[in-house]
N, C-alpha and C positions, 0 to 999 in steps of 0.2 A: 783474246776473248776467252772467258772461263769455260771449262769443259761442258757444263750443262747448257749454257747459252750457245756454245759451239754446236752441240748436238741438236738443239732446236733449229738452228740455222741450216745445218746439214739436212735435216728432215725436210725443211722447207724447199731447199734446192732440189732434192730428189723428187718430191711431190710435184713441183712445178715442171721439172724435166719430164716426168711421166705424163703430165697433162699436155705438154708440147710434143710428145711422141719422140723425145730424145732417148727415153728409156722405155723398154718393154715392161719391166717390172722393177719394183723397189722394195726394200725391207725397212721397217721403222728401226731407228737406232736409239739406244738408251745409254745412260751412264750409270755404272754400278760401282760399289766399293766405297771405302772411307776416303777422306780427303788426301791421305798420303799415297793412295794407290787407286785412283779413279780410272775405270776402264770404259772407253767409248767404243761401241761396236753394234752391229745389228742384233736383233733379239734372238735370231738363230745363229749360233756360233759357227763361224766360217771354218775354223780348224785348218790343218795343214793339207796341202795338195801333194800329189806324188812328186817326189824329188826329181824324177827323170822327165817330168813334163806331163801335162794333162791330156790324156787320150780321149777319144770320143765317148767311150763307155763311162769313164769317170766324170767327164763333162756333163753328161746327161744326168748322172746320179747327183751331182752338185745342184743342178737346176731343180731336180725333184725335191731335194731336201731344203731348198731355199737358202743355201749356204753362200750368200753373196750380199753385198750392199745394194747393188743395182745391176740390171742387165741393159746394155745399150741396145739401140734399135737393130743392130746386127747380131744380137745375142752375146756379145762379148761380156765377160764377167768383170765387175768392178768390186773390189773388196777394200774396206776402210776399217782398220782397227788400231787403236792407240791407247796409251795409258798416261796418266798425269800424276805428278806429285805436287799437291797443293796448287794446282793450276798451271804448273810448268810441264811441258811435254817431256815425258820420260822415255818412252819407247813407241815404236809404231811398226805396223806391217801393212803396207799398201800394195794391193795386187791388181794387176790387169791381165786378163787371159782372153785373147782373141778367140772367137768361136772357131773350133776346128772342123767346121762344115762349110760346104760351098755356100757363099753368101746369097746366090740366086735362090737356093732352096729355102733359106731363111726368109727371104722376101716373099716367097710364094705361100707362106703359112696362112691358112684361114684363121681369122680371129677367134673362131669357136674352138680351135684345137690348142691346148697348152703347148708351149714351146718345147718342153722336154718330150712330150708324146710325138710331136711332129718330127723332131730330129731323130728320135728312135725309129720311127716308121721310115724316115728317109734312108737310114742305113739298111734296113731290111729291103727296101725297094731298089736302091741304087748301088749298094755295096760300097766298094772302095771309091767309086766315083763321087760319093757324097762327102768324102773326107779330103781336107787339104792340110798342108804342112804349115803350122804356125808355132810361134813361141809363147812364152809367158814372161811377164815383167813384174818385178817385185822390188820395192824400196823398203829396206829394213833399218831400224835403229835399235841396237842391242847394247846397252851400257854395261857390259861385263867383259872381263878379260877373256881372250880366246883360250879354248881348252888345249889347243896344240900350237906351239910357237911356229911350227912349220906350215901351219894352215892359215894363210892370211885372212883375217876376219876384221876389217875395219868396223868401228862402232857404227858408222853410217855407211851403207853400201847398197849397190844396185845389182840385182841378180837377173840375168836373162840367158836364155839358150842352154845353160848347163847349171846344175846346182853348185858346181865348183867355181863358177864365175862370180866374183864379188868385186865390182868396180867401186873404188872409194868415192864417197860423196862428201861434199863440203861439210855437211852437218845434217842433223835431223830436219825433216821436211814437215811443214804444216800441211793440213789437208788442202789448203789453197795451193801450196807449192806443187803437191802431187797432181791435183786436178789441172793445174796449168800445163804440166807435162802431157797429160792425157789429151786435153782439148787442143793444145798447140800441135800435137803430132799425129793424132788419130781422128779427131772430129772437128776439123777446122770450121766446117759449116755451122757448128753449134757454138763456136767461140763467143759470138756476141751475147748469147744467153748466159754463158758461164761468166763472162767478164762483169756482168751486172752484180754477181754474187761474190766474186773473187776476194774483194777487200774484207769480207765478213767471216772468212774461215781461216784466219791467221791466229797464232797463239804465241805464248812465251816458250822459250826453251829450244830455239832453233839456232843457237850460236854454233860456230864451227867446231867440229870434233876431229877433223882430218889432221893427221900428224904430218910432220915435215917429210918423213920417208914416204908416206902415201902420196904426198903432192909431187913426188918425183916420178910417180907412175901416171898412166892415163887415169883421169878422174873427172867427176862431174862438178861443175861450178855454176852457180847462178846468182842473180842479184837477190839481195835480201828483200823480205816483204816490205 
């Protein structure tokens, strides 16, 4: 699917997920730039999160600024950003950040109170009891040579737990590949909804980039679209 059609379909998926209460909030996505470097992402730039992990204060600030593609019903952050070269996937940054607050507190939020305000008040009321230990998950494709040969940096990689953790991945992921991972592993109850849309968020440019040396390490492999 071409970038602008892909963007339209993604917006449809997010809006339908919002209507079905799979998401608490969504941001509209747009495609910008010339054909040789079209960028798909939310209207509010997501930017980079802290390298050492997203703490409660930063998490709430991200929500305040709308720096996400969508918020799941448990307030976890979903981020989708990618670039295309004449319709072929060039790079991507897909991010999933579980909410670092007690899920029961999230479920008790009155609809009249914005989620960021509710979480901020929860910290003031409950202190450390409101916070839980969670990670962040990111799939990147960066088609450029590593700056340091001693620093392993596969073109396609999966980062979690530590900014220094880069697990080689078979190749770039389409938006569909990424959301398959999310719904397969974190939101199985919503999988039937997602599977109705999965075939329509694929694209060109997901051929393998993993090297022979990277295949000798633990790596992620999946079936092609």
